[in-house]
N, C-alpha and C positions, 0 to 999 in steps of 0.2 A: 410560454416562459417569460416573454417580454411583457405580456399583459399582467402576469403575476407581479413582476418587479415594479411595473408602473403603479399598480394598486397598492403595493407595499409602501411606496414612498408617500402615499397619501396618509398613512398612519404614522403619527409622530414617534411613537415608541419603536416601531420597526425601522423607521427612517434613522433614528439615533443609533440603533444597533448596527445597521448597515454602514453608517458613517464611521462608527467606532472600529468595526472590522477592517474597513478600508484604511483607516489611519494606522492601525497596527501592521497591516501589510506593507504600507509605505516605510514604516520604521524598519521592517525586516529587510526590504530591498536596499535601504541605505546601509544597514549593517553588513550586508553581503559584499559591499565594496570597500569596507574599512580593513586594511591589512593588519595581520598580527605583527606587533613590534619585533624587530630584529630578524624578519624573514626576508630572504632573497627571492623576491617575486619572479624575477626573470628566470632564475634557475628552475623554479618549480614549474613554470609554464613550459619550458623546454623539456623538462622531465616528463610532464604529462603528455606532451605532443609525441614523445618517443614510445609511449605505451600503445601496444597493438591490440590489447584485449578490451573486452567490453565491461569489465568489472568496475574500473574507475570512471568510465563514461556514464554508466548508470548511476553511480554514486554522485557524480557531478550534476547529473540531471535532477536527482531528488534533493540536492542541496541548492539548486538554483544558481549554479555557477560559483557558489561560495568556496567550494573545494578547489576549483581551478584558480580562483583569485587568492586562495589561502587567506581568507578574511577571518575576522573574529568569530564568524558563524560557520566556519568550515565544517565542523562536525554536524551542525544543524540539529535536526530532531532524530537522526538515526539512532543515537543511544536510547532515546525515549521509546522509539518503535521496538527496538530489540528488547528493551526492558519489559515492555508491555507483553510481548509475545512470551518471554521467559516466565513472567508471573502467571500468565494465563495457563501455560503448560504445567507449571508447578502446582497450580490450584487443584489439578486433577490428582497429582501425586502426593501432596502434603495435606493431611486431614485438617490441620489448623487453618490453612488458607481456604480450604473448601468450606469450613465452618464460618469463616469471616464473610465469604461470598454470600452465604445464606442469611447473614445477620441484618440484611436490609441496608439502610443508609449508613449506619455506624460501621458496619463491616466494609462497605464500599469505601468509606473514607480511610480506613486503615490500609486497605489494599492500595489505594491511590498514594498514600504516604510511603508505603514500601516500594512502590514503583518509582517514586521520585528518588529515593535513596539509591536504588539499583541503577537508575539513570545516571546519577552523579558518579557512582563507582565505575560504570562502563565508560563514561566520558573521560574520567581520569586515566583509565587504562589505555583507551584509544589515543588520547592526546599525548600520553607518555611515549607510546610506541611510535607515533608519527614524529614527535619532536626529536627523539634520540636517533631513530633509524634514518630519517631524512637529514637531520642535523649533521650526521657523519658524512653525508654525501654532498653537502654544500647548500642544504635548504636554509640554514641559518647563516647570516653574514659572518658571525663569529660563533664557533661551537664552544660556548662556555656554559658553566653551570647556571649562571644568571639568565642567559638567553633561553636555555632549555626550560627552566622553571617558569619564566615569563610566558613562554609559548604554551606550556601545560595549563597554567592558571587561566590564560586568556581563552584558549579553546574550550576548556571546561566551563568557564563562566558564560561563554557564548551559547553553549548548548543548554545550560541551566536557564539562561534568559529566554531562549526560544520556548522552552518548556513552560515557563511562566506566562509568556505571551499567548501561547496556545490555550492555556487554562483560562486566561482573562477573556479571550475571544469566546470560548464556550460559555462563560458566565455572563458577559455583558454584550456579546456580539451575536452573530448568526452562525449556526452550524457547529460542528465539532471543530474546535480550535486547532488541534493537531493536524487533522485532515485538511483543513483550510490552508494551513502553513505549507503542508506537503504539496498541495495542488498548485499554489501560487509559485512555488519553487520550480515545479515541472513546467508550468505554463510560461514562465519567464524565459525558458530555453527554446520554446517552440518557434518563435520568429527566426532565430538563427538557424535552427535545423531546417525549416522550410526554405530559407534563403540558400542554404547549402545544396538542398535537393534541386532547386530551380537552376542554380549556377551549374550543377553537374549535368542535368538532363534537359533543361529548357533553354537557358540563355546561350546565344551563339549558335544554336542549331538551325537547321532549315525549318521554315514555317510549319510545314506538315508534321515534321518530326517533333517540333516543340509543342504543337497543339496536342498531338497524341500523347506525348509524355506528361503534359500537364493534366490531361483528362484521366490518365491512368493513375497518377499520384493522388488526385482528389477522389477518384473512384475507390481506390484501396483504403484511403483514410475513412471515407464515409461508410464503406462496407464494414470496416472494423468497429467503428463507433456503433453502428446498428447492431452488430453481433454482441457487443458489450452491453448495450441497452437491453437486448433480449435476455442475455444471461443474468443481468442484474434484476430485471423485473419478472422473469419467468418463475411461476409458482405452481406447484401441484397441491391442490386442496383436497385433503382426505376428510370425507364427511364423518361427523360424530353425532350420534343420537343419544339423548339423555332420557332415561326412563322416568315415568311418573312416580312421585312419592308423596306421602302425606306429611305435612308439617303443621301440627296443631289442627286447625279445622280447614286448612287450605291444601289444595292439590297443586304441587309445584313440579317443575320438570317438563319433560315432553318436548323440549325445544331442540332445535338442530343447530349444530355449529360445525366448525371444520378446523383441521390442523394444517396451517400453511407450511409447506416445505419448499424452500427456494431451490431453484435449479442449480444455482451456484451457491451451495450451502457454505462453502469455506472462503468465499471472496477471493482476494488476491493473494492470500497467505501461502497457498501451495507454490505459486510462482516465485514468491520471495524466498521461501525455504529452499526451493530447488536451485535458484540463482546463488543464494548465499553459500550453499554446500559446495557447489562447483567452483565458485570464485574465491573461496577462502584460501586454498593452496596458492593461487595466483597472487593474491594480495599479500600473503605472508612472504612469498618469495620476492616480491617487489620491495617490500619493506626491508627485507634482509639484504637487498642488493644482489640477489642471485642472478648471474648472467652466464652460467655454465652451459655445458652440453651433456649429452648422454641420455640415459633412460628417463631421468626426472624431467629434462627439457621436453622430451617427447610426450610425456604424460600431461605436462602443462599445456601443450598444443591441443591435445584432445579435449581438455577442459576449457580452452580459450574459445569464446564464441566468435572471435575474429577469424578463425580458421574454418568455421562450419559452412557447409553448402558451397564451398569453393570448388568449381568444376575441376581445377587442376590438382586439388588435394582432397579428394572425396573421402579418403580414409579417416580424416579427422572429424568427419560428420558423425562418427560413432558417438562422439560426445553429445551431439544433439539428441540421439536416440536415448542416451542415458538421462538427459535433461527431461525429455518427454515422460520417460518412465517414472522419474522422481516427482513430476507434477501430479501424475495420476495417483501414485502411492501417498503423497502428502495430502491430496484431496480427501482420500479415504481416511487417513490417519487423523487429520484435523477435524473432520466431520464426526468421527467416532468419539472424540473427547468433548465436543460441544453439543452433540445431539444424542440423548440417551433414550432409546426406544423403550427400554425396560421401565424406567422411571415414569415416562409418559403413560405407558400402559397401566402401571399401578395407580397413578393419579386418576386416570379415567375410570378405573374400576371402583375406586373409593368414592368418586362423585356420581356413580351410577351411569357413566357414559360407556358407549360401545360403538364400534364401527359396524355399520349394517352388513350382515352376512359373515362377520368375524366374531368368534367367541371372546369374551374378556380374558385378561391374564396373558399367559404365554402365547397363545395363538395371535393375539393383537400385537404383542412385541415382535413375533416372527414376521407378521405381515408388514409392520412398519420397517423392519430391517430390510425386507425384500424390496419394498418401494424405494427406500433410501439408497440401496445399492444401485438401482437403475438410475435414480436421479443424480447421484454423485458421479456416475460414469458419464452421463450426458454433459453435466457441468464441467467435468475434467476435460472432456474432448473439446468443448467450446473454449475453455481456458487455454488449452494447448494450441489451438488454431490461432488465437489472438497473440499468444506469446511467441510462437514459432515463425509466423509470417515475416516479421521484420528481419529475422536472421536469414531467411531465404532470400529476400530482396537484397540484403547486405552482402551475402556471399556470392550470389549470381550476378547482380548488377553493380556491386560495390557502392551501394547507397549508404552514405555515411550520415547517421543521425544519432544523437545522444539518447533520445527517448525510444521506447519500444512498446510492446504489448502491455507490459506491466504498468508503465506510465499512463497509457490510454485507459486501462481498467480503473486505475486510481482516479483519474480526472473525471471520467463519466460517472462513476459510482458516487463520488463526493458531490458533484454538481447536482445530480438527481436527488440525493439525500438532502442537500441544503435547500433545494427548491421545495421539496415536500415539507420541510420544517417551516419554511416561510408561509406556505399555503395553510398549514395546520394552525399557525399562530394567527393568520388572518381570519380563519374560520372561527377560532375561539373568540376573537374580538368582535366579529359580526354577531355571533350568538349573544355575547355580553350586551351589545347595544340593543339587540332584539328584546332581551329579558328586562333591561332597564326601562324600556318604553312600555 
């Protein structure tokens, strides 16, 4: 990886792209410290510290501390991520969107434009809910219409600005801009989280205990990173043979190819879906200022990751079992709408391709479905391990960190994908130089 970066800096075009990306990230970190006008920052920090659930901790992690600071970038790119997922799901349900997706570059541009509009709409809804609900509780220095409108406009503009920055990074920088923004937000919180872990388990302890704790912390982190890398790069290649056929006076075909099926076919989406579904009632209750007791309060505790794996309150770990079940279900669901075995089998049949030992048509589709079910299950189990381990350590050992398995999956996946893109661009330039000579 270091060698790749070193070689990339030798190429002026790549060097300019890396510097541009770095400059945009600096702008984002500066914006994360600029407060929204009319906001009582101390009130919000006290309110955030009083929250015992993991919903807002994860949200603060993916916003790089912007949410805790209640800066102009507090919403960050979360509306864009939500919008992208919604549009992707609607593409399966709405024929017009599905047609756009198949229209090539023009269709892609239309879908991107729709995603932007939905992003702005979601940002307005979220900023309105935050400004009004928090404003009534003391979030604003003065709960007036002008301050509420100012807060809504500022938060919406901040989210739109980050969406624009992400697109500029994709166009003029390195990697997928939105993913890069998300990763730098998460990474910005890592030093504080590691410092909290070391203060809790290492600093002030006996030498032997401190060394053992430090070794365990690094071992767990390294093991999770390795598992994420395996999940991200693991591929099952299904061989495909193409039959010989005559075109004019030439015999074509007869070549062998393969269909790569990733072990983690759905990426981090199942974990995000599961977290969002469980945390939504908690977030709504917090925004509404609910502090009551009774059956609803008990339900929220089951959904609250802060109560999971606590030896003194094991009954609430039922919520963790629900979380695991949701991850597995969403892994199958998301894979089913992004990977169509029937369409792949039909395309193979039209092109004269077949899987050795499997008849074309429906038998091929059934075989792909069977393989896919095994692969999805393995990937879902791996995702579950990465997602659940932080909750176990948090519940048993009271390890307090804002990032979890989801953050780690995002970081590793984006870093690997960005490095692959740099390597591919370097390869293209090397070939270009070879051909020019």
